[in-house]
C-alpha positions as a Markdown table, in Angstrom:
| # | Residue | x | y | z |
|---|---|---|---|---|
| 1 | Unk | 16.5 | -16.0 | 22.7 |
| 2 | Unk | 14.4 | -12.9 | 22.7 |
| 3 | Unk | 15.3 | -10.6 | 19.7 |
| 4 | Unk | 16.9 | -7.3 | 20.6 |
| 5 | Unk | 15.1 | -3.9 | 20.2 |
| 6 | Unk | 17.2 | -3.2 | 17.1 |
| 7 | Unk | 16.3 | -6.6 | 15.5 |
| 8 | Unk | 12.6 | -6.0 | 16.3 |
| 9 | Unk | 12.7 | -2.5 | 14.7 |
| 10 | Unk | 14.5 | -3.8 | 11.7 |
| 11 | Unk | 12.0 | -6.6 | 11.1 |
| 12 | Unk | 8.9 | -4.4 | 11.7 |
| 13 | Unk | 10.2 | -1.2 | 10.1 |
| 14 | Unk | 12.7 | -2.0 | 7.3 |
| 15 | Unk | 12.9 | 1.7 | 6.5 |
| 16 | Unk | 14.8 | 2.3 | 9.7 |
| 17 | Unk | 17.5 | -0.2 | 8.8 |
| 18 | Unk | 20.9 | 1.1 | 7.5 |
| 19 | Unk | 20.5 | 4.4 | 9.4 |
| 20 | Unk | 23.8 | 6.3 | 9.7 |
| 21 | Unk | 25.4 | 5.3 | 13.0 |
| 22 | Unk | 24.8 | 8.7 | 14.7 |
| 23 | Unk | 21.2 | 8.7 | 13.7 |
| 24 | Unk | 20.6 | 5.1 | 14.7 |
| 25 | Unk | 22.2 | 5.8 | 18.1 |
| 26 | Unk | 20.0 | 8.9 | 18.5 |
| 27 | Unk | 16.8 | 7.0 | 17.6 |
| 28 | Unk | 17.5 | 4.2 | 20.1 |
| 29 | Unk | 18.3 | 6.7 | 22.8 |
| 30 | Unk | 15.3 | 9.0 | 22.3 |
| 31 | Unk | 12.6 | 6.3 | 21.5 |
| 32 | Unk | 10.2 | 6.0 | 24.4 |
| 33 | Unk | 8.6 | 2.7 | 25.2 |
| 34 | Unk | 4.8 | 2.5 | 25.2 |
| 35 | Unk | 2.8 | -0.3 | 26.8 |
| 36 | Unk | -1.0 | 0.1 | 26.9 |
| 37 | Unk | -3.8 | -2.2 | 27.8 |
| 38 | Unk | -6.7 | -2.9 | 25.4 |
| 39 | Unk | -9.2 | 0.0 | 25.5 |
| 40 | Unk | -6.6 | 2.7 | 26.5 |
| 41 | Unk | -6.8 | 6.0 | 24.7 |
| 42 | Unk | -3.4 | 6.7 | 23.1 |
| 43 | Unk | -4.3 | 10.0 | 21.6 |
| 44 | Unk | -7.4 | 12.1 | 21.4 |
| 45 | Unk | -8.9 | 14.9 | 19.3 |
| 46 | Unk | -7.6 | 18.3 | 20.2 |
| 47 | Unk | -4.5 | 17.0 | 22.0 |
| 48 | Unk | -1.1 | 18.3 | 20.8 |
| 49 | Unk | 0.8 | 15.7 | 18.8 |
| 50 | Unk | 4.2 | 15.1 | 20.2 |
| 51 | Unk | 5.5 | 11.7 | 18.9 |
| 52 | Unk | 5.1 | 9.0 | 16.3 |
| 53 | Unk | 4.2 | 5.6 | 17.7 |
| 54 | Unk | 5.9 | 2.6 | 16.0 |
| 55 | Unk | 3.6 | -0.3 | 16.9 |
| 56 | Unk | 5.6 | -3.5 | 17.7 |
| 57 | Unk | 2.6 | -5.6 | 18.8 |
| 58 | Unk | -1.1 | -5.1 | 19.1 |
| 59 | Unk | -3.1 | -2.6 | 17.1 |
| 60 | Unk | -4.5 | 0.9 | 17.4 |
| 61 | Unk | -8.0 | 1.8 | 16.1 |
| 62 | Unk | -8.1 | 5.4 | 14.7 |
| 63 | Unk | -11.6 | 6.9 | 14.7 |
| 64 | Unk | -13.5 | 10.1 | 14.4 |
| 65 | Unk | -16.1 | 11.0 | 17.0 |
| 66 | Unk | -19.0 | 13.4 | 16.6 |
| 67 | Unk | -20.5 | 15.5 | 19.4 |
| 68 | Unk | -23.5 | 13.2 | 19.4 |
| 69 | Unk | -21.2 | 10.4 | 20.5 |
| 70 | Unk | -21.3 | 8.6 | 17.1 |
| 71 | Unk | -18.0 | 7.2 | 16.0 |
| 72 | Unk | -16.7 | 6.0 | 12.7 |
| 73 | Unk | -13.6 | 3.9 | 12.3 |
| 74 | Unk | -11.0 | 5.4 | 9.9 |
| 75 | Unk | -8.4 | 2.6 | 9.9 |
| 76 | Unk | -6.2 | 0.5 | 12.2 |
| 77 | Unk | -2.5 | 0.8 | 12.8 |
| 78 | Unk | -0.8 | -2.7 | 13.0 |
| 79 | Unk | 2.8 | -3.7 | 13.6 |
| 80 | Unk | 5.1 | -2.3 | 10.9 |
| 81 | Unk | 2.5 | 0.4 | 9.9 |
| 82 | Unk | 2.5 | 4.2 | 10.5 |
| 83 | Unk | -0.5 | 6.3 | 11.6 |
| 84 | Unk | -1.2 | 8.9 | 8.9 |
| 85 | Unk | -3.1 | 11.1 | 11.3 |
| 86 | Unk | -0.1 | 11.3 | 13.6 |
| 87 | Unk | 2.3 | 11.8 | 10.7 |
| 88 | Unk | 0.1 | 14.6 | 9.3 |
| 89 | Unk | 0.0 | 16.3 | 12.7 |
| 90 | Unk | 3.7 | 16.0 | 13.2 |
| 91 | Unk | 4.5 | 17.5 | 9.8 |
| 92 | Unk | 2.0 | 20.4 | 10.4 |
| 93 | Unk | 2.7 | 20.8 | 14.1 |
| 94 | Unk | -1.0 | 20.6 | 14.7 |
| 95 | Unk | -3.3 | 18.9 | 17.2 |
| 96 | Unk | -4.9 | 15.5 | 16.6 |
| 97 | Unk | -8.3 | 15.6 | 14.7 |
| 98 | Unk | -9.1 | 12.0 | 15.7 |
| 99 | Unk | -8.8 | 9.4 | 18.5 |
| 100 | Unk | -6.5 | 6.4 | 18.8 |
| 101 | Unk | -7.6 | 3.6 | 21.0 |
| 102 | Unk | -5.7 | 0.3 | 21.7 |
| 103 | Unk | -7.7 | -2.5 | 20.2 |
| 104 | Unk | -5.6 | -5.0 | 22.0 |
| 105 | Unk | -2.6 | -4.8 | 24.4 |
| 106 | Unk | -0.2 | -2.5 | 22.5 |
| 107 | Unk | 3.6 | -2.4 | 22.7 |
| 108 | Unk | 5.2 | 0.5 | 20.8 |
| 109 | Unk | 8.1 | 2.9 | 20.6 |
| 110 | Unk | 7.4 | 6.6 | 20.4 |
| 111 | Unk | 9.7 | 8.8 | 18.2 |
| 112 | Unk | 9.6 | 12.4 | 19.5 |
| 113 | Unk | 8.8 | 15.0 | 16.9 |
| 114 | Unk | 12.3 | 16.5 | 16.6 |
| 115 | Unk | 13.7 | 13.0 | 15.9 |
| 116 | Unk | 10.9 | 12.2 | 13.4 |
| 117 | Unk | 11.6 | 15.4 | 11.5 |
| 118 | Unk | 15.3 | 14.6 | 11.5 |
| 119 | Unk | 14.6 | 11.1 | 10.1 |
| 120 | Unk | 12.4 | 12.7 | 7.3 |
| 121 | Unk | 15.2 | 15.1 | 6.4 |
| 122 | Unk | 18.2 | 12.8 | 6.7 |
| 123 | Unk | 17.1 | 9.3 | 5.8 |
| 124 | Unk | 15.5 | 9.0 | 2.3 |
| 125 | Unk | 14.1 | 5.4 | 2.8 |
| 126 | Unk | 12.1 | 6.6 | 5.8 |
| 127 | Unk | 10.9 | 9.7 | 4.0 |
| 128 | Unk | 9.8 | 7.5 | 1.0 |
| 129 | Unk | 7.8 | 5.3 | 3.3 |
| 130 | Unk | 6.1 | 8.2 | 5.0 |
| 131 | Unk | 5.0 | 9.9 | 1.8 |
| 132 | Unk | 4.0 | 6.5 | 0.3 |
| 133 | Unk | 1.8 | 6.1 | 3.3 |
| 134 | Unk | -0.2 | 9.2 | 2.4 |
| 135 | Unk | -1.1 | 7.7 | -1.0 |
| 136 | Unk | -2.1 | 4.4 | 0.4 |
| 137 | Unk | -4.2 | 5.8 | 3.3 |
| 138 | Unk | -5.7 | 8.5 | 1.2 |
| 139 | Unk | -7.1 | 5.9 | -1.2 |
| 140 | Unk | -8.6 | 4.0 | 1.7 |
| 141 | Unk | -10.1 | 7.1 | 3.3 |
| 142 | Unk | -11.6 | 8.1 | -0.1 |
| 143 | Unk | -13.2 | 4.6 | -0.3 |
| 144 | Unk | -14.6 | 5.1 | 3.2 |
| 145 | Unk | -16.1 | 8.5 | 2.2 |
| 146 | Unk | -17.6 | 7.0 | -0.9 |
| 147 | Unk | -19.2 | 4.2 | 1.2 |
| 148 | Unk | -20.6 | 6.5 | 3.8 |
| 149 | Unk | -21.9 | 9.1 | 1.3 |
| 150 | Unk | -23.3 | 6.9 | -1.4 |
| 151 | Unk | -24.0 | 3.4 | -0.1 |
| 152 | Unk | -27.0 | 2.5 | 2.0 |
| 153 | Unk | -26.3 | 1.1 | 5.5 |
| 154 | Unk | -27.8 | -2.3 | 4.7 |
| 155 | Unk | -25.4 | -2.7 | 1.8 |
| 156 | Unk | -22.4 | -1.6 | 4.0 |
| 157 | Unk | -23.4 | -4.1 | 6.7 |
| 158 | Unk | -23.7 | -6.9 | 4.2 |
| 159 | Unk | -20.2 | -6.1 | 2.7 |
| 160 | Unk | -18.8 | -5.8 | 6.3 |
| 161 | Unk | -20.2 | -9.2 | 7.2 |
| 162 | Unk | -18.9 | -10.8 | 4.0 |
| 163 | Unk | -15.4 | -9.5 | 4.6 |
| 164 | Unk | -15.3 | -11.2 | 8.0 |
| 165 | Unk | -17.5 | -14.3 | 7.7 |
| 166 | Unk | -18.6 | -17.1 | 7.9 |
| 167 | Unk | -18.7 | -16.5 | 11.7 |
| 168 | Unk | -18.2 | -13.1 | 13.2 |
| 169 | Unk | -17.7 | -12.6 | 16.9 |
| 170 | Unk | -18.6 | -9.0 | 17.5 |
| 171 | Unk | -21.3 | -7.0 | 19.3 |
| 172 | Unk | -23.8 | -4.8 | 17.4 |
| 173 | Unk | -22.2 | -1.8 | 19.1 |
| 174 | Unk | -18.8 | -2.7 | 17.6 |
| 175 | Unk | -20.3 | -3.0 | 14.1 |
| 176 | Unk | -22.1 | 0.4 | 14.6 |
| 177 | Unk | -18.8 | 2.0 | 15.5 |
| 178 | Unk | -17.0 | 0.4 | 12.5 |
| 179 | Unk | -19.6 | 1.7 | 10.2 |
| 180 | Unk | -20.3 | 5.1 | 11.7 |
| 181 | Unk | -23.9 | 4.3 | 12.7 |
| 182 | Unk | -25.8 | 3.6 | 16.0 |
| 183 | Unk | -26.4 | 0.3 | 17.6 |
| 184 | Unk | -30.2 | 0.5 | 17.4 |
| 185 | Unk | -30.2 | 0.8 | 13.6 |
| 186 | Unk | -27.6 | -1.9 | 13.1 |
| 187 | Unk | -29.5 | -4.3 | 15.4 |
| 188 | Unk | -32.7 | -3.6 | 13.4 |
| 189 | Unk | -31.1 | -4.3 | 10.1 |
| 190 | Unk | -29.4 | -7.4 | 11.4 |
| 191 | Unk | -32.7 | -8.7 | 12.6 |
| 192 | Unk | -34.1 | -8.1 | 9.1 |
| 193 | Unk | -31.2 | -10.1 | 7.7 |
| 194 | Unk | -32.0 | -12.9 | 10.1 |
| 195 | Unk | -35.7 | -12.9 | 9.0 |
| 196 | Unk | -34.5 | -13.1 | 5.4 |
| 197 | Unk | -32.3 | -16.1 | 6.4 |
| 198 | Unk | -29.1 | -14.3 | 5.4 |
| 199 | Unk | -27.7 | -14.8 | 8.9 |
| 200 | Unk | -28.2 | -16.4 | 12.3 |
| 201 | Unk | -27.8 | -14.1 | 15.3 |
| 202 | Unk | -26.4 | -15.1 | 18.7 |
| 203 | Unk | -24.9 | -13.2 | 21.7 |
| 204 | Unk | -22.0 | -11.2 | 20.1 |
| 205 | Unk | -22.0 | -13.8 | 17.3 |
| 206 | Unk | -23.2 | -13.7 | 13.7 |
| 207 | Unk | -23.2 | -16.7 | 11.4 |
| 208 | Unk | -23.6 | -16.2 | 7.7 |
| 209 | Unk | -26.2 | -18.5 | 6.2 |
| 210 | Unk | -26.6 | -17.1 | 2.7 |
| 211 | Unk | -23.3 | -15.4 | 1.5 |
| 212 | Unk | -24.7 | -15.2 | -2.0 |
| 213 | Unk | -27.7 | -13.3 | -0.9 |
| 214 | Unk | -25.6 | -10.9 | 1.1 |
| 215 | Unk | -23.3 | -10.4 | -1.9 |
| 216 | Unk | -26.2 | -9.4 | -4.0 |
| 217 | Unk | -27.5 | -7.0 | -1.3 |
| 218 | Unk | -24.0 | -5.5 | -0.9 |
| 219 | Unk | -23.9 | -4.9 | -4.7 |
| 220 | Unk | -27.3 | -3.1 | -4.5 |
| 221 | Unk | -29.1 | -5.9 | -6.4 |
């Protein structure tokens, strides 16, 4: 038997369990269903932030785009996780500074800002999760800043491949977006990796041949 909405929320978002009855009723009444296909833009830079998405299935890629068209991935929002960009905008009543795109088909519930603010004020477990999220995401974003600012792109590509090998099914454009670069540079470096026998390239496919060599490259050796 298919689990109820209450059961799904309790499983994915434990912080929303044990809500006071009036608040639980209000949450279920106000939550708006979201169903989006892969590739759909769920929010974009400059748009007013109105609600917090609770992802039940699928994932959302949150990225920052430059005027040149270059894009760098900040993080993904998976089932049971919260989007720090959205949380920050809701708390500050500000517009989105980044873009959220469905990486796969997404099913979610959207909590309108007044309800979100009420949950923050009246339900300590939810408040603790939200503020704990800032610490976790901030650490991840600082790591990303460090990688972009201080590590060479060939090192970052090597580390990216190692984290996803031994066989990666992804286009060079996807890798460029993940790393905040452009496809032409990524393709040139991957070709160099192939010439060094680190990898074997195929159509949207990369096979790792020498993980140890890539590990040394990622470490700057």
